[in-house]
Every structure is written in C-alpha cells, then in structure tokens.
C-alpha positions in Angstrom: 0.0 0.0 0.0 1.0 3.6 -0.5 2.0 6.0 2.4 -1.4 7.8 1.9 -3.2 4.4 2.4 -1.1 3.5 5.5 -1.9 6.9 7.0 -5.5 6.4 6.4 -5.6 2.9 7.9 -3.6 4.2 10.9 -6.2 6.8 11.5 -8.9 4.2 11.3 -7.0 2.0 13.8 -6.7 5.1 16.2 -10.4 5.6 16.1 -11.1 1.9 16.8 -8.9 2.2 19.8 -10.5 5.5 20.9 -14.0 3.9 20.5 -13.3 0.9 22.6 -10.1 1.3 24.6 -10.0 4.9 26.0 -12.5 4.4 28.8 -15.6 4.9 26.7 -14.7 8.7 27.0 -17.5 9.6 24.5 -20.3 8.4 26.7 -22.1 11.2 28.6 -24.1 9.2 31.0 -21.7 9.5 33.9 -23.5 11.6 36.5 -23.3 11.9 40.3 -23.2 8.4 41.9 -26.2 7.0 43.7 -26.5 8.5 47.1 -28.5 8.5 50.3 -28.8 11.5 52.5 -26.7 11.4 55.7 -28.4 11.4 59.1 -26.2 14.4 60.1 -25.3 16.9 57.4 -21.6 17.9 57.6 -20.5 21.5 57.6 -19.4 23.2 54.3 -17.6 26.3 53.4 -17.8 27.6 49.8 -14.7 29.3 48.5 -15.1 31.6 45.4 -12.0 33.2 43.9 -13.2 36.3 42.0 -11.2 38.8 39.9 -13.2 41.4 37.9 -16.3 39.4 37.9 -19.0 42.0 38.2 -20.4 41.0 34.8 -21.4 37.5 35.9 -21.9 37.7 39.6 -25.6 38.8 39.4 -26.3 35.5 37.7 -24.2 33.3 39.8 -23.7 34.4 43.3 -27.5 34.5 44.3 -27.6 30.8 43.3 -24.9 30.0 45.8 -26.5 32.0 48.6 -29.8 30.3 47.9 -28.6 26.8 48.4 -31.1 24.4 50.1 -28.6 22.8 52.5 -29.8 21.2 55.7 -26.4 21.6 57.5 -24.3 24.5 58.3 -22.8 26.3 55.3 -21.4 29.7 54.4 -19.8 31.4 51.5 -16.4 33.1 51.3 -15.8 35.2 48.3 -12.2 36.3 47.7 -12.0 39.6 45.8 -8.6 39.1 44.1 -7.6 42.7 43.3 -10.7 43.5 41.1 -11.0 46.9 39.4 -14.7 46.7 38.6 -16.2 46.7 42.1 -16.6 42.8 42.3 -16.4 42.8 46.2 -19.0 45.6 46.8 -21.3 44.1 44.3 -21.1 40.8 46.1 -22.0 42.4 49.3 -25.0 44.3 47.6 -26.2 40.9 46.2 -26.0 39.3 49.7 -28.0 42.1 51.2 -30.7 42.0 48.4 -31.0 38.2 48.2 -30.1 36.9 51.7 -29.5 33.2 52.1 -26.2 31.7 53.3 -23.8 34.0 55.1 -21.3 35.7 52.9 -17.9 37.0 53.8 -16.0 39.1 51.2 -12.3 39.6 51.8 -9.1 40.3 49.7 -5.7 38.7 50.0 -3.6 41.4 48.3 -1.2 40.7 45.5 0.2 37.2 45.3 3.9 36.6 46.3 6.4 35.2 43.9 5.8 31.5 43.1 2.0 31.7 43.3 -0.5 32.1 40.5 -3.1 34.6 41.3 -6.1 32.3 41.4 -4.5 29.9 43.7 -3.4 32.6 46.1 -7.0 33.7 46.2 -8.0 30.2 46.9 -5.4 29.8 49.6 -6.7 32.9 51.3 -10.3 31.7 51.0 -9.4 28.2 52.5 -7.6 29.9 55.3 -10.7 31.9 56.2 -12.9 28.8 55.8 -10.7 26.7 58.1 -11.5 29.1 61.1 -15.0 27.5 60.9 -13.5 23.9 60.9 -15.7 22.7 58.0 -15.8 19.0 57.0 -16.1 20.0 53.3 -14.8 22.8 51.0 -16.7 23.7 47.9 -14.3 25.4 45.4 -16.4 27.1 42.7 -15.7 29.7 40.2 -17.5 33.1 40.2 -19.2 32.3 36.8 -20.8 29.1 38.0 -24.6 29.1 38.7 -25.8 26.2 40.9 -29.3 24.7 41.1 -30.8 25.1 44.7 -30.0 21.4 45.6 -26.5 21.4 44.1 -24.6 21.5 47.4 -26.9 19.0 49.0 -26.4 16.4 46.2 -22.7 17.0 46.0 -22.3 16.4 49.8 -24.6 13.4 49.9 -22.6 11.8 47.0 -19.3 12.4 48.7 -20.2 11.7 52.3 -22.1 8.5 51.7 -19.9 7.3 48.9 -16.6 7.7 50.7 -15.2 10.1 48.2 -12.6 12.7 49.0 -13.2 14.8 46.0 -16.3 15.1 43.9 -16.2 17.4 40.8 -18.8 18.2 38.2 -18.0 19.5 34.8 -20.3 22.6 34.6 -22.3 22.9 31.4 -20.7 25.8 29.5 -22.7 28.3 27.6 -23.6 27.6 24.0 -25.5 30.5 22.5 -23.2 32.1 19.9 -22.1 30.4 16.7 -18.6 30.0 17.9 -19.7 28.6 21.2 -21.8 26.0 19.4 -18.8 25.0 17.3 -16.1 25.0 19.9 -17.5 24.5 23.4 -18.9 20.9 23.1 -15.7 19.9 21.5 -13.7 21.4 24.4 -15.5 19.0 26.9 -15.1 16.1 24.4 -11.4 16.6 24.1 -11.0 17.0 27.9 -12.9 13.6 28.5 -10.7 12.0 25.8 -7.5 13.1 27.5 -9.0 12.3 31.0 -11.7 9.5 30.7 -14.1 10.0 33.6 -14.4 6.4 34.3 -10.7 5.9 34.8 -10.5 8.9 37.2 -12.8 7.2 39.7 -10.6 4.0 39.7 -8.5 3.8 42.8 -4.9 3.4 42.0 -5.2 4.5 38.4 -2.9 7.3 37.1 -5.7 9.3 35.5 -6.7 12.2 37.7 -8.6 15.4 36.8 -11.2 17.7 38.1 -13.3 20.5 36.8 -12.3 23.6 38.6 -15.7 25.3 38.4 -17.2 22.8 40.9 -15.0 20.8 43.2 -16.3 19.5 46.7 -13.2 18.5 48.7 -13.0 17.0 52.2 -11.1 19.4 54.3 -8.8 16.7 55.8 -8.0 15.4 52.2 -7.0 18.9 51.4 -4.7 19.0 54.3 -3.1 15.7 53.5 -2.5 16.8 49.9 -1.2 20.2 51.0 -3.8 22.1 49.0 -3.3 24.6 47.6 0.4 25.1 48.6 1.5 21.9 46.8 0.1 23.3 43.5 0.9 26.9 43.9 2.6 27.2 40.5 -0.2 25.6 38.6 -2.0 27.4 35.8 -4.3 24.4 35.1 -5.2 24.2 38.8 -8.1 21.7 38.5 -5.9 18.9 37.0 -3.1 19.6 39.5 -5.6 19.7 42.4 -6.9 16.2 41.4 -3.5 14.8 41.0 -2.4 16.0 44.4 -5.5 14.7 46.1 -5.3 11.2 44.4 -1.6 11.1 44.9 -2.1 11.4 48.7 -4.4 8.4 48.7 -7.8 10.2 48.1 -10.7 8.7 46.2 -11.9 11.1 43.5 -14.8 11.4 41.0 -15.6 13.5 38.0 -18.7 13.7 35.9 -20.9 15.9 33.8 -23.3 18.2 35.5 -27.0 18.5 34.9 -27.8 21.6 36.9 -24.5 23.4 37.4 -23.9 25.9 34.6 -21.3 28.5 33.6 -22.9 31.9 32.8 -19.7 33.3 31.3 -20.3 34.3 27.6 -17.7 33.6 24.9 -19.4 35.3 22.0 -16.3 35.7 19.7 -13.8 33.2 18.4 -11.2 35.5 20.0 -12.7 34.9 23.4 -12.7 31.1 23.1 -9.2 31.2 21.5 -7.9 33.1 24.6 -9.6 30.6 26.9 -7.8 27.6 25.3 -4.5 29.0 24.4 -3.8 30.6 27.8 -3.1 27.2 29.1 -2.8 24.7 26.3 1.0 24.5 26.3 1.1 24.3 30.1 -1.0 21.2 29.7 1.8 19.9 27.5 4.3 20.7 30.3 6.0 23.3 28.0 7.6 20.3 26.3 8.5 20.8 22.6 8.4 17.1 21.9 4.9 16.8 23.5 3.8 19.7 21.3 5.0 18.0 18.1 3.3 14.8 19.1 0.1 16.6 19.9 0.1 18.4 16.5 0.9 15.2 14.6 -1.7 13.3 16.7 -4.5 15.8 16.0 -3.6 15.8 12.3 -3.6 12.0 12.0 -6.7 11.4 14.2 -8.9 14.3 13.2 -7.7 15.8 9.9 -6.7 12.7 7.9 -10.1 11.0 7.8 -12.0 13.6 5.9 -9.0 14.3 3.7 -8.6 10.6 2.9 -12.2 10.3 2.1 -12.1 13.2 -0.3 -8.8 12.4 -2.0 -9.3 8.7 -2.2 -11.3 8.8 -5.4 -8.8 11.4 -6.8 -5.9 8.9 -6.3 -8.0 6.0 -7.4 -7.7 4.2 -4.1 -10.8 2.5 -2.7 -8.8 1.5 0.4 -8.0 5.2 1.2 -11.7 6.2 0.6 -13.0 3.4 2.8 -10.6 3.8 5.7 -11.1 7.6 5.7 -14.8 7.4 5.5 -15.1 4.8 8.3 -12.7 6.8 10.5 -14.8 10.0 9.9 -17.9 8.1 10.7 -16.5 6.7 14.0 -15.4 10.2 14.9 -18.8 11.6 14.2 -20.6 8.9 16.1 -18.5 9.4 19.2 -19.2 13.1 19.1 -23.0 12.9 18.8 -23.5 12.1 22.6 -21.7 15.3 23.6 -23.8 17.3 21.1 -27.0 15.8 22.6 -25.8 16.7 26.0 -25.3 20.3 24.9 -28.6 20.1 23.0 -27.0 21.0 19.7 -28.0 19.7 16.2 -26.5 16.5 14.9 -25.1 18.1 11.8 -22.4 19.7 13.8 -20.8 16.3 14.4 -19.2 15.9 11.0 -17.7 19.3 11.4 -15.5 18.1 14.3 -12.3 18.1 12.1 -12.8 21.8 11.6 -12.9 22.4 15.3 -10.0 20.1 15.8 -8.0 22.1 13.4 -8.8 25.2 15.4 -7.7 23.6 18.6 -4.4 22.7 16.8 -3.8 26.3 16.0 -4.7 27.4 19.5 -2.2 24.9 20.9 0.5 26.1 18.6 -0.3 29.7 19.5 -0.1 28.9 23.1 3.5 27.6 22.6 4.4 30.7 20.5 3.1 33.0 23.3 5.1 31.1 25.9 8.4 31.5 23.9 7.7 35.1 23.4 7.7 35.4 27.2 4.0 36.1 27.6 3.3 32.9 29.3 -0.1 31.7 30.5 -2.6 34.2 31.9 -5.5 34.4 34.4 -7.6 37.6 34.7 -5.1 40.0 33.4 -2.0 38.3 35.0 0.7 36.6 33.0 2.7 33.7 34.3 5.9 33.0 32.3 7.1 30.3 34.6 6.5 26.7 33.5 3.6 24.9 35.3 5.9 22.6 37.4 3.1 21.5 39.5 1.9 19.3 36.7 5.3 17.5 36.5 5.5 17.1 40.3 2.1 15.9 41.0 
C-alpha cells in the first residue's frame, strides 16, 4: 500500500482504539453516583475566587446564597484585586437576596511563586478553616448552581466515601462560535482524562473541573492544597492529581444543573480561553507539542482528507478507511452534542474544530516562547507549570 493508504488505515486504527479502549470517554451518562442522604449533614464552606467578575456575579452568586442545604454552610468570596467593584457588588447581592452567610475579603497581590487564582483560593481556604468545616466547595465566580447542588454533592461524597467530587459545569452555547467550539472542548477533555478511569483507585488518571469541586477538608490538608500546586495554571488537574496522589478517592462527571454563565461570543474569546493554558497542559515540552500536533492531524484531519482524496488518487482503500474513521469520529461526538442540546449536523464538522484547537495549541506555545506565558484575569505567568510535573 502507499503511504497515503497506510496513514488512512492508521487513522482508522486510532479511532477503533478510541472507541473501545479509551475508557468509553465519548459516553455522557456519567452523573453523580447514587446516594443516600446522611443522618447528620456535615458543615461546608464555599470558596469563590473572583477577579473582575462584576459582569457574571448577578447571575451566579445568588444561586450559591440560595442553596437548600440542611447543615451549616457559608460562602467566602475572595476579591482578588478587582478593578470593577466585584467585592462591593457581592455584598450588595447578599443584602438583596439573603440566604447563606457571605464573607468578602481580599488577599492582596500574590507573592512570587503563586498564580493569582490559587493565592486567592489559599486565602479563602484559610478563612474557611477558622470554621472547621468538613467539606470545602471550590467554585468559580461564573458558575450558577441549582438550589440542591450543594446538597447532592455532599450526599454523594459523604455516603460514597469520596474525598473529591467534581462536576464539569455545562458551559454556555449560545453564539455560533460557542456551538462549534464548546462541546468539543469538553469532548477533548474527556478524551484526555476519561471520567471512568478517574474514579478508579490506583489509576494514574486524575482530573477535576475547577468550576465545581467538593473537597474533604482533611483530604486537602493531606495533599497540602493549595500550597502543593501553587505554581499551577491548570489548577483543576493539578488539584486532582495531588489529592489522588495522597491516597484520596476522587470522582468527576458531567453536571445537569451546574452551569457556567460566562459568555464567549467571539472566536477570540474562546481562543484566549484555550491558548492561555494549552502549552502548560503539555508541560512546556516541545516534543509533546510536536506529538500533539501530529496526533491531532492524523486522528482528526486525515479521515476527511482521505475520504475526499481517495477517489482522486484512485484508491478505494483510502476512501473506505477515511470514510469509516470519519464516521466513527462523528458517532462518538454525537452524545456530547446531545448533552449540549446541539444539532447532529455539527458532528461531521469536528475536524474543523480540531484544526482550530491545533492552531490554538501552537499559538499557546508561541506566546510562551515570546515570554508572555499563561494568563489568568489579566495576570501573566511565564514560569512553567511545574506542578503538573511534580504531582
């Protein structure tokens, strides 16, 4: 066979492996594990790092304050140097809506060696520990929770013996670009970190979704959270690795009633979201970058190209291999599109989205070597994300 045919067959083999051998990552039926409500509800402190979040707080913070939780719970919002009045708006929302007690505080600028978000989380956890909670809920300022969100998270963790329970919040899909890019973002994440493998004790796969993480306070202490991951830009993955590495039992699944309210109306917004940390995910390793680019090309770009070019070069094998690989790709993407309530015809366009992600990843590396590094809320971190290597 020709090199083109071998490449097409290799792509098909990769998709057969992904379909059956990668933890059934494409399935979207993994929800919070079965639970029973505890007799005595443990205390919970909610920590919300917030930097310039005045635009989303009115849609998110009242949902936290309105949690229907039978035990003791309170919210700590850490205003991380905001310039848009985030802290005062949070206080106004608490006065207007009532509900759980709210404390708003600010940690000041992070010292050397800390990313800003994790410095804010550290400050919030320090405030929370004065209340001696059993659980910490770490949630982002753009996450809206259903009234029973905290109740169901605690019930699942407390009765299931879990040290960390995380839900992948349903991201917003309203604009054209959000529809094209966002479901694929979660799809690719699940492919890298199959949720079913994460829950297996002793497995090396560990990840969490930073927007909604319920963590036992004693497990956080054993794992030295957040000090052990203070350099991390991709803090949710580093957090899960640290907790699992310290012997914790963790779980990650898709959310039903936990939603991000942050809009990404333009491609530029989504590009920045992905590229800010894509190269950190590859541990700033040029060889991993090269492997990722080649892998994305072979797995996602070769199938449609082979299907189209097969008839041109007169090879039925190339056409068949490319078409079948593209079909498998499309079939595995359909469950995620259904989860996001998107039309089926977006599934065959996954190679287009994969090409965009390839460009975003390369751009992330370019920004790194230009000295711009990863960024969070206006801060740039040029230092490599060593926490991903150490944990």
